[in-house]
PDB file with one MODEL, atoms N, CA, C and O in Angstrom:
MODEL        1
ATOM      1  N   UNK A   1      19.907  -0.471  12.946  1.00  0.00           N
ATOM      2  CA  UNK A   1      20.613  -0.170  11.705  1.00  0.00           C
ATOM      3  C   UNK A   1      22.054  -0.655  11.814  1.00  0.00           C
ATOM      4  O   UNK A   1      22.625  -0.686  12.904  1.00  0.00           O
ATOM      5  N   UNK A   2      22.625  -1.026  10.704  1.00  0.00           N
ATOM      6  CA  UNK A   2      23.977  -1.550  10.649  1.00  0.00           C
ATOM      7  C   UNK A   2      24.980  -0.419  10.909  1.00  0.00           C
ATOM      8  O   UNK A   2      24.850   0.678  10.365  1.00  0.00           O
ATOM      9  N   UNK A   3      25.974  -0.704  11.743  1.00  0.00           N
ATOM     10  CA  UNK A   3      27.067   0.251  11.945  1.00  0.00           C
ATOM     11  C   UNK A   3      28.004   0.112  10.751  1.00  0.00           C
ATOM     12  O   UNK A   3      28.861  -0.771  10.730  1.00  0.00           O
ATOM     13  N   UNK A   4      27.848   0.956   9.788  1.00  0.00           N
ATOM     14  CA  UNK A   4      28.548   0.841   8.514  1.00  0.00           C
ATOM     15  C   UNK A   4      30.062   0.919   8.699  1.00  0.00           C
ATOM     16  O   UNK A   4      30.799   0.156   8.075  1.00  0.00           O
ATOM     17  N   UNK A   5      30.524   1.813   9.533  1.00  0.00           N
ATOM     18  CA  UNK A   5      31.966   1.994   9.713  1.00  0.00           C
ATOM     19  C   UNK A   5      32.624   0.803  10.390  1.00  0.00           C
ATOM     20  O   UNK A   5      33.838   0.629  10.288  1.00  0.00           O
ATOM     21  N   UNK A   6      31.832  -0.028  11.089  1.00  0.00           N
ATOM     22  CA  UNK A   6      32.381  -1.192  11.784  1.00  0.00           C
ATOM     23  C   UNK A   6      32.446  -2.435  10.905  1.00  0.00           C
ATOM     24  O   UNK A   6      33.022  -3.445  11.310  1.00  0.00           O
ATOM     25  N   UNK A   7      31.868  -2.377   9.717  1.00  0.00           N
ATOM     26  CA  UNK A   7      31.860  -3.540   8.832  1.00  0.00           C
ATOM     27  C   UNK A   7      33.237  -3.776   8.223  1.00  0.00           C
ATOM     28  O   UNK A   7      33.976  -2.836   7.931  1.00  0.00           O
ATOM     29  N   UNK A   8      33.563  -5.053   8.040  1.00  0.00           N
ATOM     30  CA  UNK A   8      34.788  -5.365   7.295  1.00  0.00           C
ATOM     31  C   UNK A   8      34.528  -5.062   5.820  1.00  0.00           C
ATOM     32  O   UNK A   8      33.392  -4.803   5.424  1.00  0.00           O
ATOM     33  N   UNK A   9      35.570  -5.098   5.027  1.00  0.00           N
ATOM     34  CA  UNK A   9      35.403  -4.845   3.594  1.00  0.00           C
ATOM     35  C   UNK A   9      34.456  -5.872   2.974  1.00  0.00           C
ATOM     36  O   UNK A   9      33.593  -5.516   2.171  1.00  0.00           O
ATOM     37  N   UNK A  10      34.616  -7.141   3.342  1.00  0.00           N
ATOM     38  CA  UNK A  10      33.741  -8.193   2.810  1.00  0.00           C
ATOM     39  C   UNK A  10      32.293  -7.992   3.251  1.00  0.00           C
ATOM     40  O   UNK A  10      31.370  -8.156   2.453  1.00  0.00           O
ATOM     41  N   UNK A  11      32.096  -7.640   4.514  1.00  0.00           N
ATOM     42  CA  UNK A  11      30.741  -7.404   5.019  1.00  0.00           C
ATOM     43  C   UNK A  11      30.091  -6.218   4.312  1.00  0.00           C
ATOM     44  O   UNK A  11      28.910  -6.267   3.966  1.00  0.00           O
ATOM     45  N   UNK A  12      30.857  -5.162   4.100  1.00  0.00           N
ATOM     46  CA  UNK A  12      30.349  -3.986   3.389  1.00  0.00           C
ATOM     47  C   UNK A  12      29.929  -4.370   1.976  1.00  0.00           C
ATOM     48  O   UNK A  12      28.867  -3.968   1.500  1.00  0.00           O
ATOM     49  N   UNK A  13      30.763  -5.143   1.322  1.00  0.00           N
ATOM     50  CA  UNK A  13      30.454  -5.586  -0.039  1.00  0.00           C
ATOM     51  C   UNK A  13      29.207  -6.466  -0.046  1.00  0.00           C
ATOM     52  O   UNK A  13      28.357  -6.321  -0.924  1.00  0.00           O
ATOM     53  N   UNK A  14      29.086  -7.372   0.915  1.00  0.00           N
ATOM     54  CA  UNK A  14      27.912  -8.249   0.996  1.00  0.00           C
ATOM     55  C   UNK A  14      26.635  -7.463   1.256  1.00  0.00           C
ATOM     56  O   UNK A  14      25.602  -7.749   0.650  1.00  0.00           O
ATOM     57  N   UNK A  15      26.686  -6.484   2.139  1.00  0.00           N
ATOM     58  CA  UNK A  15      25.499  -5.673   2.443  1.00  0.00           C
ATOM     59  C   UNK A  15      25.048  -4.898   1.205  1.00  0.00           C
ATOM     60  O   UNK A  15      23.850  -4.791   0.943  1.00  0.00           O
ATOM     61  N   UNK A  16      25.989  -4.364   0.453  1.00  0.00           N
ATOM     62  CA  UNK A  16      25.645  -3.647  -0.775  1.00  0.00           C
ATOM     63  C   UNK A  16      25.003  -4.595  -1.785  1.00  0.00           C
ATOM     64  O   UNK A  16      24.024  -4.239  -2.440  1.00  0.00           O
ATOM     65  N   UNK A  17      25.556  -5.800  -1.911  1.00  0.00           N
ATOM     66  CA  UNK A  17      24.980  -6.796  -2.824  1.00  0.00           C
ATOM     67  C   UNK A  17      23.560  -7.148  -2.415  1.00  0.00           C
ATOM     68  O   UNK A  17      22.689  -7.266  -3.277  1.00  0.00           O
ATOM     69  N   UNK A  18      23.303  -7.317  -1.126  1.00  0.00           N
ATOM     70  CA  UNK A  18      21.961  -7.661  -0.640  1.00  0.00           C
ATOM     71  C   UNK A  18      20.933  -6.621  -1.057  1.00  0.00           C
ATOM     72  O   UNK A  18      19.772  -6.946  -1.306  1.00  0.00           O
ATOM     73  N   UNK A  19      21.370  -5.368  -1.131  1.00  0.00           N
ATOM     74  CA  UNK A  19      20.459  -4.282  -1.473  1.00  0.00           C
ATOM     75  C   UNK A  19      20.438  -3.990  -2.971  1.00  0.00           C
ATOM     76  O   UNK A  19      19.861  -2.993  -3.405  1.00  0.00           O
ATOM     77  N   UNK A  20      21.070  -4.860  -3.760  1.00  0.00           N
ATOM     78  CA  UNK A  20      20.994  -4.732  -5.211  1.00  0.00           C
ATOM     79  C   UNK A  20      22.014  -3.805  -5.827  1.00  0.00           C
ATOM     80  O   UNK A  20      21.865  -3.407  -6.982  1.00  0.00           O
ATOM     81  N   UNK A  21      23.050  -3.450  -5.083  1.00  0.00           N
ATOM     82  CA  UNK A  21      24.082  -2.568  -5.622  1.00  0.00           C
ATOM     83  C   UNK A  21      25.371  -3.361  -5.776  1.00  0.00           C
ATOM     84  O   UNK A  21      25.925  -3.815  -4.775  1.00  0.00           O
ATOM     85  N   UNK A  22      25.867  -3.542  -6.998  1.00  0.00           N
ATOM     86  CA  UNK A  22      27.098  -4.300  -7.204  1.00  0.00           C
ATOM     87  C   UNK A  22      28.337  -3.412  -7.061  1.00  0.00           C
ATOM     88  O   UNK A  22      28.679  -2.678  -7.988  1.00  0.00           O
ATOM     89  N   UNK A  23      29.010  -3.472  -5.912  1.00  0.00           N
ATOM     90  CA  UNK A  23      30.176  -2.605  -5.721  1.00  0.00           C
ATOM     91  C   UNK A  23      31.412  -3.168  -6.412  1.00  0.00           C
ATOM     92  O   UNK A  23      31.512  -4.363  -6.689  1.00  0.00           O
ATOM     93  N   UNK A  24      32.325  -2.283  -6.674  1.00  0.00           N
ATOM     94  CA  UNK A  24      33.638  -2.704  -7.151  1.00  0.00           C
ATOM     95  C   UNK A  24      34.471  -3.096  -5.946  1.00  0.00           C
ATOM     96  O   UNK A  24      33.931  -3.316  -4.861  1.00  0.00           O
ATOM     97  N   UNK A  25      35.766  -3.185  -6.125  1.00  0.00           N
ATOM     98  CA  UNK A  25      36.624  -3.552  -4.992  1.00  0.00           C
ATOM     99  C   UNK A  25      36.578  -2.484  -3.897  1.00  0.00           C
ATOM    100  O   UNK A  25      36.573  -1.285  -4.174  1.00  0.00           O
ATOM    101  N   UNK A  26      36.545  -2.952  -2.646  1.00  0.00           N
ATOM    102  CA  UNK A  26      36.572  -2.035  -1.509  1.00  0.00           C
ATOM    103  C   UNK A  26      38.039  -1.765  -1.190  1.00  0.00           C
ATOM    104  O   UNK A  26      38.753  -2.650  -0.718  1.00  0.00           O
ATOM    105  N   UNK A  27      38.470  -0.568  -1.445  1.00  0.00           N
ATOM    106  CA  UNK A  27      39.851  -0.147  -1.205  1.00  0.00           C
ATOM    107  C   UNK A  27      39.844   1.034  -0.255  1.00  0.00           C
ATOM    108  O   UNK A  27      38.800   1.652  -0.046  1.00  0.00           O
ATOM    109  N   UNK A  28      40.990   1.359   0.323  1.00  0.00           N
ATOM    110  CA  UNK A  28      41.017   2.543   1.195  1.00  0.00           C
ATOM    111  C   UNK A  28      40.520   3.807   0.477  1.00  0.00           C
ATOM    112  O   UNK A  28      39.945   4.696   1.105  1.00  0.00           O
ATOM    113  N   UNK A  29      40.745   3.879  -0.833  1.00  0.00           N
ATOM    114  CA  UNK A  29      40.325   5.062  -1.585  1.00  0.00           C
ATOM    115  C   UNK A  29      38.837   5.050  -1.937  1.00  0.00           C
ATOM    116  O   UNK A  29      38.279   6.102  -2.249  1.00  0.00           O
ATOM    117  N   UNK A  30      38.182   3.890  -1.897  1.00  0.00           N
ATOM    118  CA  UNK A  30      36.770   3.799  -2.278  1.00  0.00           C
ATOM    119  C   UNK A  30      35.848   3.491  -1.101  1.00  0.00           C
ATOM    120  O   UNK A  30      34.628   3.586  -1.233  1.00  0.00           O
ATOM    121  N   UNK A  31      36.405   3.131   0.025  1.00  0.00           N
ATOM    122  CA  UNK A  31      35.594   2.673   1.152  1.00  0.00           C
ATOM    123  C   UNK A  31      34.570   3.714   1.596  1.00  0.00           C
ATOM    124  O   UNK A  31      33.410   3.369   1.819  1.00  0.00           O
ATOM    125  N   UNK A  32      34.965   4.964   1.727  1.00  0.00           N
ATOM    126  CA  UNK A  32      34.030   6.001   2.196  1.00  0.00           C
ATOM    127  C   UNK A  32      32.874   6.183   1.216  1.00  0.00           C
ATOM    128  O   UNK A  32      31.743   6.439   1.630  1.00  0.00           O
ATOM    129  N   UNK A  33      33.147   6.055  -0.059  1.00  0.00           N
ATOM    130  CA  UNK A  33      32.088   6.176  -1.071  1.00  0.00           C
ATOM    131  C   UNK A  33      31.080   5.045  -0.893  1.00  0.00           C
ATOM    132  O   UNK A  33      29.872   5.277  -0.941  1.00  0.00           O
ATOM    133  N   UNK A  34      31.570   3.824  -0.689  1.00  0.00           N
ATOM    134  CA  UNK A  34      30.677   2.675  -0.518  1.00  0.00           C
ATOM    135  C   UNK A  34      29.946   2.709   0.818  1.00  0.00           C
ATOM    136  O   UNK A  34      28.801   2.266   0.911  1.00  0.00           O
ATOM    137  N   UNK A  35      30.599   3.232   1.848  1.00  0.00           N
ATOM    138  CA  UNK A  35      29.909   3.403   3.136  1.00  0.00           C
ATOM    139  C   UNK A  35      28.733   4.367   2.971  1.00  0.00           C
ATOM    140  O   UNK A  35      27.632   4.115   3.462  1.00  0.00           O
ATOM    141  N   UNK A  36      28.985   5.459   2.280  1.00  0.00           N
ATOM    142  CA  UNK A  36      27.935   6.456   2.055  1.00  0.00           C
ATOM    143  C   UNK A  36      26.797   5.852   1.221  1.00  0.00           C
ATOM    144  O   UNK A  36      25.625   6.102   1.501  1.00  0.00           O
ATOM    145  N   UNK A  37      27.139   5.067   0.210  1.00  0.00           N
ATOM    146  CA  UNK A  37      26.130   4.448  -0.639  1.00  0.00           C
ATOM    147  C   UNK A  37      25.291   3.455   0.162  1.00  0.00           C
ATOM    148  O   UNK A  37      24.075   3.390  -0.020  1.00  0.00           O
ATOM    149  N   UNK A  38      25.920   2.683   1.045  1.00  0.00           N
ATOM    150  CA  UNK A  38      25.184   1.731   1.865  1.00  0.00           C
ATOM    151  C   UNK A  38      24.208   2.451   2.783  1.00  0.00           C
ATOM    152  O   UNK A  38      23.070   2.009   2.942  1.00  0.00           O
ATOM    153  N   UNK A  39      24.632   3.543   3.381  1.00  0.00           N
ATOM    154  CA  UNK A  39      23.734   4.325   4.243  1.00  0.00           C
ATOM    155  C   UNK A  39      22.553   4.832   3.431  1.00  0.00           C
ATOM    156  O   UNK A  39      21.414   4.752   3.890  1.00  0.00           O
ATOM    157  N   UNK A  40      22.797   5.347   2.244  1.00  0.00           N
ATOM    158  CA  UNK A  40      21.712   5.827   1.386  1.00  0.00           C
ATOM    159  C   UNK A  40      20.726   4.709   1.058  1.00  0.00           C
ATOM    160  O   UNK A  40      19.513   4.916   1.098  1.00  0.00           O
ATOM    161  N   UNK A  41      21.240   3.535   0.737  1.00  0.00           N
ATOM    162  CA  UNK A  41      20.376   2.405   0.399  1.00  0.00           C
ATOM    163  C   UNK A  41      19.578   1.941   1.612  1.00  0.00           C
ATOM    164  O   UNK A  41      18.401   1.602   1.486  1.00  0.00           O
ATOM    165  N   UNK A  42      20.197   1.922   2.768  1.00  0.00           N
ATOM    166  CA  UNK A  42      19.498   1.491   3.976  1.00  0.00           C
ATOM    167  C   UNK A  42      18.375   2.452   4.342  1.00  0.00           C
ATOM    168  O   UNK A  42      17.313   2.026   4.796  1.00  0.00           O
ATOM    169  N   UNK A  43      18.605   3.738   4.147  1.00  0.00           N
ATOM    170  CA  UNK A  43      17.593   4.747   4.481  1.00  0.00           C
ATOM    171  C   UNK A  43      16.451   4.726   3.470  1.00  0.00           C
ATOM    172  O   UNK A  43      15.292   4.904   3.842  1.00  0.00           O
ATOM    173  N   UNK A  44      16.768   4.510   2.201  1.00  0.00           N
ATOM    174  CA  UNK A  44      15.742   4.604   1.159  1.00  0.00           C
ATOM    175  C   UNK A  44      15.008   3.295   0.899  1.00  0.00           C
ATOM    176  O   UNK A  44      13.978   3.309   0.225  1.00  0.00           O
ATOM    177  N   UNK A  45      15.495   2.164   1.405  1.00  0.00           N
ATOM    178  CA  UNK A  45      14.863   0.883   1.137  1.00  0.00           C
ATOM    179  C   UNK A  45      13.643   0.702   2.023  1.00  0.00           C
ATOM    180  O   UNK A  45      13.762   0.727   3.248  1.00  0.00           O
ATOM    181  N   UNK A  46      12.449   0.517   1.414  1.00  0.00           N
ATOM    182  CA  UNK A  46      11.253   0.285   2.222  1.00  0.00           C
ATOM    183  C   UNK A  46      11.305  -1.095   2.880  1.00  0.00           C
ATOM    184  O   UNK A  46      11.955  -2.014   2.383  1.00  0.00           O
ATOM    185  N   UNK A  47      10.610  -1.216   3.998  1.00  0.00           N
ATOM    186  CA  UNK A  47      10.589  -2.496   4.717  1.00  0.00           C
ATOM    187  C   UNK A  47       9.887  -3.572   3.912  1.00  0.00           C
ATOM    188  O   UNK A  47      10.369  -4.703   3.843  1.00  0.00           O
ATOM    189  N   UNK A  48       8.767  -3.246   3.307  1.00  0.00           N
ATOM    190  CA  UNK A  48       8.027  -4.205   2.494  1.00  0.00           C
ATOM    191  C   UNK A  48       7.656  -3.530   1.190  1.00  0.00           C
ATOM    192  O   UNK A  48       7.150  -2.408   1.193  1.00  0.00           O
ATOM    193  N   UNK A  49       7.902  -4.204   0.070  1.00  0.00           N
ATOM    194  CA  UNK A  49       7.548  -3.576  -1.200  1.00  0.00           C
ATOM    195  C   UNK A  49       6.040  -3.429  -1.327  1.00  0.00           C
ATOM    196  O   UNK A  49       5.291  -4.325  -0.939  1.00  0.00           O
ATOM    197  N   UNK A  50       5.596  -2.302  -1.869  1.00  0.00           N
ATOM    198  CA  UNK A  50       4.151  -2.097  -2.024  1.00  0.00           C
ATOM    199  C   UNK A  50       3.591  -3.037  -3.070  1.00  0.00           C
ATOM    200  O   UNK A  50       4.263  -3.368  -4.046  1.00  0.00           O
ATOM    201  N   UNK A  51       2.355  -3.465  -2.862  1.00  0.00           N
ATOM    202  CA  UNK A  51       1.694  -4.328  -3.841  1.00  0.00           C
ATOM    203  C   UNK A  51       1.077  -3.452  -4.913  1.00  0.00           C
ATOM    204  O   UNK A  51       0.458  -2.428  -4.625  1.00  0.00           O
ATOM    205  N   UNK A  52       1.257  -3.875  -6.152  1.00  0.00           N
ATOM    206  CA  UNK A  52       0.709  -3.113  -7.267  1.00  0.00           C
ATOM    207  C   UNK A  52      -0.375  -3.939  -7.935  1.00  0.00           C
ATOM    208  O   UNK A  52      -0.218  -5.143  -8.141  1.00  0.00           O
ATOM    209  N   UNK A  53      -1.463  -3.289  -8.266  1.00  0.00           N
ATOM    210  CA  UNK A  53      -2.507  -3.929  -9.053  1.00  0.00           C
ATOM    211  C   UNK A  53      -2.240  -3.599 -10.504  1.00  0.00           C
ATOM    212  O   UNK A  53      -2.392  -2.455 -10.933  1.00  0.00           O
ATOM    213  N   UNK A  54      -1.848  -4.593 -11.242  1.00  0.00           N
ATOM    214  CA  UNK A  54      -1.560  -4.380 -12.649  1.00  0.00           C
ATOM    215  C   UNK A  54      -2.829  -4.411 -13.471  1.00  0.00           C
ATOM    216  O   UNK A  54      -3.876  -4.840 -12.986  1.00  0.00           O
ATOM    217  N   UNK A  55      -2.747  -3.966 -14.702  1.00  0.00           N
ATOM    218  CA  UNK A  55      -3.929  -3.953 -15.565  1.00  0.00           C
ATOM    219  C   UNK A  55      -4.474  -5.362 -15.803  1.00  0.00           C
ATOM    220  O   UNK A  55      -5.680  -5.520 -15.988  1.00  0.00           O
ATOM    221  N   UNK A  56      -3.624  -6.387 -15.803  1.00  0.00           N
ATOM    222  CA  UNK A  56      -4.093  -7.754 -15.992  1.00  0.00           C
ATOM    223  C   UNK A  56      -5.007  -8.193 -14.870  1.00  0.00           C
ATOM    224  O   UNK A  56      -6.004  -8.873 -15.108  1.00  0.00           O
ATOM    225  N   UNK A  57      -4.676  -7.811 -13.650  1.00  0.00           N
ATOM    226  CA  UNK A  57      -5.517  -8.174 -12.516  1.00  0.00           C
ATOM    227  C   UNK A  57      -6.871  -7.486 -12.599  1.00  0.00           C
ATOM    228  O   UNK A  57      -7.891  -8.085 -12.257  1.00  0.00           O
ATOM    229  N   UNK A  58      -6.892  -6.254 -13.043  1.00  0.00           N
ATOM    230  CA  UNK A  58      -8.137  -5.516 -13.169  1.00  0.00           C
ATOM    231  C   UNK A  58      -9.025  -6.168 -14.223  1.00  0.00           C
ATOM    232  O   UNK A  58     -10.230  -6.317 -14.020  1.00  0.00           O
ATOM    233  N   UNK A  59      -8.428  -6.555 -15.350  1.00  0.00           N
ATOM    234  CA  UNK A  59      -9.204  -7.189 -16.409  1.00  0.00           C
ATOM    235  C   UNK A  59      -9.783  -8.517 -15.959  1.00  0.00           C
ATOM    236  O   UNK A  59     -10.927  -8.840 -16.276  1.00  0.00           O
ATOM    237  N   UNK A  60      -8.985  -9.297 -15.211  1.00  0.00           N
ATOM    238  CA  UNK A  60      -9.495 -10.572 -14.722  1.00  0.00           C
ATOM    239  C   UNK A  60     -10.666 -10.359 -13.781  1.00  0.00           C
ATOM    240  O   UNK A  60     -11.640 -11.111 -13.828  1.00  0.00           O
ATOM    241  N   UNK A  61     -10.589  -9.363 -12.942  1.00  0.00           N
ATOM    242  CA  UNK A  61     -11.685  -9.084 -12.007  1.00  0.00           C
ATOM    243  C   UNK A  61     -12.934  -8.679 -12.790  1.00  0.00           C
ATOM    244  O   UNK A  61     -14.043  -9.092 -12.450  1.00  0.00           O
ATOM    245  N   UNK A  62     -12.756  -7.882 -13.824  1.00  0.00           N
ATOM    246  CA  UNK A  62     -13.898  -7.474 -14.635  1.00  0.00           C
ATOM    247  C   UNK A  62     -14.477  -8.669 -15.382  1.00  0.00           C
ATOM    248  O   UNK A  62     -15.696  -8.793 -15.506  1.00  0.00           O
ATOM    249  N   UNK A  63     -13.611  -9.551 -15.881  1.00  0.00           N
ATOM    250  CA  UNK A  63     -14.086 -10.733 -16.587  1.00  0.00           C
ATOM    251  C   UNK A  63     -14.913 -11.610 -15.658  1.00  0.00           C
ATOM    252  O   UNK A  63     -15.945 -12.146 -16.064  1.00  0.00           O
ATOM    253  N   UNK A  64     -14.473 -11.757 -14.428  1.00  0.00           N
ATOM    254  CA  UNK A  64     -15.214 -12.576 -13.466  1.00  0.00           C
ATOM    255  C   UNK A  64     -16.573 -11.959 -13.176  1.00  0.00           C
ATOM    256  O   UNK A  64     -17.568 -12.678 -13.073  1.00  0.00           O
ATOM    257  N   UNK A  65     -16.630 -10.643 -13.043  1.00  0.00           N
ATOM    258  CA  UNK A  65     -17.901  -9.977 -12.779  1.00  0.00           C
ATOM    259  C   UNK A  65     -18.872 -10.188 -13.937  1.00  0.00           C
ATOM    260  O   UNK A  65     -20.057 -10.440 -13.722  1.00  0.00           O
ATOM    261  N   UNK A  66     -18.368 -10.084 -15.157  1.00  0.00           N
ATOM    262  CA  UNK A  66     -19.217 -10.257 -16.325  1.00  0.00           C
ATOM    263  C   UNK A  66     -19.765 -11.674 -16.400  1.00  0.00           C
ATOM    264  O   UNK A  66     -20.938 -11.873 -16.716  1.00  0.00           O
ATOM    265  N   UNK A  67     -18.922 -12.657 -16.110  1.00  0.00           N
ATOM    266  CA  UNK A  67     -19.389 -14.040 -16.221  1.00  0.00           C
ATOM    267  C   UNK A  67     -20.443 -14.344 -15.151  1.00  0.00           C
ATOM    268  O   UNK A  67     -21.378 -15.102 -15.411  1.00  0.00           O
ATOM    269  N   UNK A  68     -20.310 -13.775 -13.973  1.00  0.00           N
ATOM    270  CA  UNK A  68     -21.308 -13.977 -12.932  1.00  0.00           C
ATOM    271  C   UNK A  68     -22.637 -13.349 -13.327  1.00  0.00           C
ATOM    272  O   UNK A  68     -23.698 -13.917 -13.069  1.00  0.00           O
ATOM    273  N   UNK A  69     -22.579 -12.177 -13.955  1.00  0.00           N
ATOM    274  CA  UNK A  69     -23.807 -11.514 -14.398  1.00  0.00           C
ATOM    275  C   UNK A  69     -24.478 -12.347 -15.470  1.00  0.00           C
ATOM    276  O   UNK A  69     -25.703 -12.463 -15.501  1.00  0.00           O
ATOM    277  N   UNK A  70     -23.674 -12.929 -16.354  1.00  0.00           N
ATOM    278  CA  UNK A  70     -24.246 -13.753 -17.424  1.00  0.00           C
ATOM    279  C   UNK A  70     -24.890 -15.011 -16.838  1.00  0.00           C
ATOM    280  O   UNK A  70     -25.937 -15.449 -17.316  1.00  0.00           O
ATOM    281  N   UNK A  71     -24.275 -15.593 -15.809  1.00  0.00           N
ATOM    282  CA  UNK A  71     -24.849 -16.769 -15.184  1.00  0.00           C
ATOM    283  C   UNK A  71     -26.188 -16.406 -14.544  1.00  0.00           C
ATOM    284  O   UNK A  71     -27.154 -17.158 -14.672  1.00  0.00           O
ATOM    285  N   UNK A  72     -26.259 -15.276 -13.865  1.00  0.00           N
ATOM    286  CA  UNK A  72     -27.508 -14.828 -13.253  1.00  0.00           C
ATOM    287  C   UNK A  72     -28.575 -14.600 -14.334  1.00  0.00           C
ATOM    288  O   UNK A  72     -29.747 -14.915 -14.130  1.00  0.00           O
ATOM    289  N   UNK A  73     -28.166 -14.061 -15.464  1.00  0.00           N
ATOM    290  CA  UNK A  73     -29.099 -13.769 -16.541  1.00  0.00           C
ATOM    291  C   UNK A  73     -29.697 -15.050 -17.117  1.00  0.00           C
ATOM    292  O   UNK A  73     -30.887 -15.108 -17.423  1.00  0.00           O
ATOM    293  N   UNK A  74     -28.848 -16.085 -17.262  1.00  0.00           N
ATOM    294  CA  UNK A  74     -29.312 -17.338 -17.842  1.00  0.00           C
ATOM    295  C   UNK A  74     -30.172 -18.151 -16.880  1.00  0.00           C
ATOM    296  O   UNK A  74     -30.918 -19.027 -17.317  1.00  0.00           O
ATOM    297  N   UNK A  75     -30.085 -17.886 -15.614  1.00  0.00           N
ATOM    298  CA  UNK A  75     -30.859 -18.665 -14.630  1.00  0.00           C
ATOM    299  C   UNK A  75     -32.203 -18.131 -14.452  1.00  0.00           C
ATOM    300  O   UNK A  75     -32.980 -18.668 -13.663  1.00  0.00           O
TER     301      UNK A  75
ENDMDL
END
């Protein structure tokens, strides 16, 4: 895990951007807030996004099954 307190202001800003959080300017008054936010994002970010089966994929699979059955029927 990244040592958040050891990051420069630019590095902290870049790490937040990588995780999809657009920070404002890193100032002495805001740094602790952004450090805390980076830790939260690092802890909550999954290693690999889960794959989702959308309704379109299900319909395509059903369409393929139906066409195969129809081919068997015609043969």
